[in-house]
PLY file of the C-alpha trace (Angstrom):
ply
format ascii 1.0
element vertex 212
property float x
property float y
property float z
element edge 211
property int vertex1
property int vertex2
end_header
0.35 -7.95 7.09
3.88 -8.50 8.48
5.95 -11.65 7.81
8.92 -12.81 9.76
10.49 -14.56 6.81
10.44 -11.88 4.16
14.21 -12.24 3.59
13.74 -16.01 2.93
10.97 -15.30 0.44
13.17 -12.75 -1.53
15.44 -15.48 -2.85
12.67 -17.57 -4.43
10.35 -14.66 -5.68
10.18 -12.71 -8.88
9.33 -15.10 -11.69
9.19 -13.48 -15.13
7.43 -10.03 -14.85
7.63 -7.36 -17.39
8.99 -3.91 -16.45
5.79 -2.22 -17.48
3.73 -4.66 -15.32
5.92 -4.10 -12.41
5.80 -0.31 -12.72
2.05 -0.28 -12.93
1.85 -2.42 -9.72
4.13 -0.15 -7.98
2.18 2.95 -8.95
-1.09 1.26 -7.90
0.40 0.54 -4.48
1.65 4.10 -4.29
-1.83 5.37 -4.98
-3.11 3.21 -2.06
-0.23 4.48 0.20
-1.12 8.07 -0.51
-4.68 7.43 0.27
-3.66 6.19 3.61
-1.59 9.30 4.16
-4.73 11.24 3.39
-6.65 9.21 6.16
-3.78 10.07 8.69
-4.44 13.75 7.85
-8.24 13.29 8.22
-7.58 11.51 11.52
-5.59 14.54 12.68
-2.52 12.21 13.66
0.21 14.38 15.10
3.74 13.34 14.11
7.15 14.56 15.13
9.70 15.99 12.77
11.49 12.67 12.76
11.72 10.27 9.71
11.71 7.07 11.50
8.85 8.02 13.87
6.60 9.01 10.93
7.56 5.83 9.01
6.66 3.91 12.15
3.15 5.41 12.34
2.57 5.19 8.59
3.65 1.56 8.39
2.31 0.13 11.72
-0.95 1.88 11.98
-1.96 2.60 8.40
-0.14 0.45 5.72
-0.96 -2.69 7.64
-4.60 -2.10 6.38
-3.44 -3.14 3.00
-3.97 -6.92 3.61
-2.60 -8.00 0.15
1.03 -6.89 1.14
3.60 -7.80 3.70
5.62 -4.96 5.14
8.94 -4.60 7.04
10.56 -1.58 8.30
14.33 -0.85 8.47
15.16 -3.88 6.46
18.88 -4.61 5.71
19.47 -4.16 2.08
22.96 -4.52 0.43
24.99 -1.83 2.13
22.19 -0.14 4.04
18.75 -0.29 5.78
15.75 0.48 3.60
12.93 2.27 5.22
10.01 0.33 3.95
10.21 -3.19 2.35
7.04 -4.55 0.84
6.06 -7.83 -0.87
2.93 -8.18 -2.93
1.19 -11.34 -1.58
-1.76 -11.67 -3.89
0.06 -12.86 -7.08
2.28 -15.75 -7.77
5.15 -13.52 -8.90
5.28 -11.64 -5.41
7.22 -8.77 -6.45
9.14 -6.70 -3.86
9.01 -2.90 -3.56
11.49 -0.71 -1.82
10.69 2.73 -0.42
13.10 5.21 1.14
11.68 7.99 3.32
13.14 11.42 4.10
12.10 14.47 6.01
11.86 17.73 4.01
11.75 21.13 5.70
12.05 24.87 4.67
15.74 25.40 5.46
18.60 25.63 2.85
16.34 24.57 -0.08
19.00 24.90 -2.65
22.07 24.26 -0.78
24.38 21.22 -0.73
23.52 20.65 2.95
20.01 20.40 4.30
16.90 18.04 3.94
16.55 18.66 0.15
20.24 17.65 -0.18
19.71 14.66 2.04
16.73 13.58 -0.13
18.95 13.56 -3.13
22.31 12.31 -1.73
21.06 10.06 0.95
17.92 8.84 -0.64
17.99 9.04 -4.53
21.73 8.38 -4.79
21.66 5.38 -2.65
19.46 3.69 -5.27
21.58 4.85 -8.15
24.69 3.64 -6.58
23.20 0.38 -5.61
23.61 0.87 -1.92
20.03 -0.20 -2.17
18.81 -2.65 -4.76
15.91 -4.88 -5.61
16.52 -8.63 -6.28
14.22 -8.40 -9.29
16.75 -6.29 -11.29
13.98 -4.04 -12.72
15.65 -0.83 -11.44
12.32 0.78 -10.28
11.72 2.01 -6.74
10.19 4.82 -4.86
10.76 7.52 -2.31
8.53 9.37 0.20
9.20 13.01 1.30
7.72 13.91 4.58
7.12 17.71 4.43
7.21 19.11 8.01
7.35 22.86 7.28
5.03 24.92 5.07
6.48 24.64 1.57
5.03 25.33 -1.82
5.09 21.81 -3.30
5.79 22.71 -6.91
8.51 25.23 -5.95
10.37 22.64 -3.76
10.20 20.11 -6.62
12.08 22.69 -8.69
14.51 23.14 -5.66
15.00 19.30 -5.50
15.79 19.24 -9.19
18.19 22.17 -8.78
20.11 20.38 -5.95
20.05 17.17 -7.90
21.62 18.72 -11.11
24.39 20.34 -8.90
25.20 17.18 -6.94
24.41 13.67 -8.34
24.09 15.30 -11.80
27.82 15.34 -11.78
27.91 11.49 -11.32
24.95 10.19 -13.20
22.90 11.15 -16.28
19.56 12.65 -15.29
17.25 11.51 -18.04
14.20 13.06 -16.54
14.00 15.38 -13.55
11.45 14.95 -10.97
8.22 15.48 -12.82
4.52 14.98 -12.04
3.48 11.58 -13.38
-0.12 11.53 -12.41
-2.11 12.82 -9.42
0.16 12.94 -6.39
2.88 10.81 -8.05
6.13 12.16 -9.46
8.70 10.34 -11.42
12.37 10.71 -12.26
14.69 8.63 -14.58
18.58 8.23 -14.42
21.24 6.42 -16.31
23.55 5.24 -13.45
27.21 4.84 -13.05
26.63 1.12 -13.80
25.13 2.22 -17.05
21.63 1.03 -16.20
18.23 3.05 -16.63
16.74 3.63 -13.17
13.20 4.90 -12.49
12.22 6.41 -9.16
8.61 7.33 -8.18
8.09 10.08 -5.45
5.20 10.73 -3.13
5.19 14.12 -1.26
3.28 13.88 2.06
2.55 17.26 3.70
2.55 16.93 7.52
3.30 20.55 8.12
0.07 21.08 9.96
0.32 17.94 11.97
3.76 18.18 13.59
4.56 18.70 17.11
0 1
1 2
2 3
3 4
4 5
5 6
6 7
7 8
8 9
9 10
10 11
11 12
12 13
13 14
14 15
15 16
16 17
17 18
18 19
19 20
20 21
21 22
22 23
23 24
24 25
25 26
26 27
27 28
28 29
29 30
30 31
31 32
32 33
33 34
34 35
35 36
36 37
37 38
38 39
39 40
40 41
41 42
42 43
43 44
44 45
45 46
46 47
47 48
48 49
49 50
50 51
51 52
52 53
53 54
54 55
55 56
56 57
57 58
58 59
59 60
60 61
61 62
62 63
63 64
64 65
65 66
66 67
67 68
68 69
69 70
70 71
71 72
72 73
73 74
74 75
75 76
76 77
77 78
78 79
79 80
80 81
81 82
82 83
83 84
84 85
85 86
86 87
87 88
88 89
89 90
90 91
91 92
92 93
93 94
94 95
95 96
96 97
97 98
98 99
99 100
100 101
101 102
102 103
103 104
104 105
105 106
106 107
107 108
108 109
109 110
110 111
111 112
112 113
113 114
114 115
115 116
116 117
117 118
118 119
119 120
120 121
121 122
122 123
123 124
124 125
125 126
126 127
127 128
128 129
129 130
130 131
131 132
132 133
133 134
134 135
135 136
136 137
137 138
138 139
139 140
140 141
141 142
142 143
143 144
144 145
145 146
146 147
147 148
148 149
149 150
150 151
151 152
152 153
153 154
154 155
155 156
156 157
157 158
158 159
159 160
160 161
161 162
162 163
163 164
164 165
165 166
166 167
167 168
168 169
169 170
170 171
171 172
172 173
173 174
174 175
175 176
176 177
177 178
178 179
179 180
180 181
181 182
182 183
183 184
184 185
185 186
186 187
187 188
188 189
189 190
190 191
191 192
192 193
193 194
194 195
195 196
196 197
197 198
198 199
199 200
200 201
201 202
202 203
203 204
204 205
205 206
206 207
207 208
208 209
209 210
210 211
């Protein structure tokens, strides 16, 4: 479900909600999102190697099936545009969730330039530097990696952690590298330059056989 007044809602949302409850709600949502990605694959949806185009198909054609949530793409957030902005509609607290999306390919996997580096520097670090932030001050958000080339998933998680340690690891304390949390969900934890603990969950969506 889309709402035109999500920005107006944000200022009055987020009553008392425990971080553990928020994180469990976000993980439950991510499980539903991953299930809809799997439906995209089953439907043999062909996508371009373009972040915004994949996000458009994912949100407009599939995530809208999640009737208990409101979605907005490319929502202005602090000093940037967040790819997917979500409000949970079925509870009184109405927490918001922010998801940033990045394309991942097979080039320059451990370099400081390339899609893995962009995932770290233009994705993860934008949360840690508060270029993106949640009004609820719970410091937990999520990212989605759109894999458009054939990659070994676990090897590329190692590559992402290598790049992370060699780039943003010089600016923030990486408490936990990107690590599998549960089926299809990865998790990383940081101590930011503002001296705050920040949790990021990660979904990796393999579109390598569905690209044009």
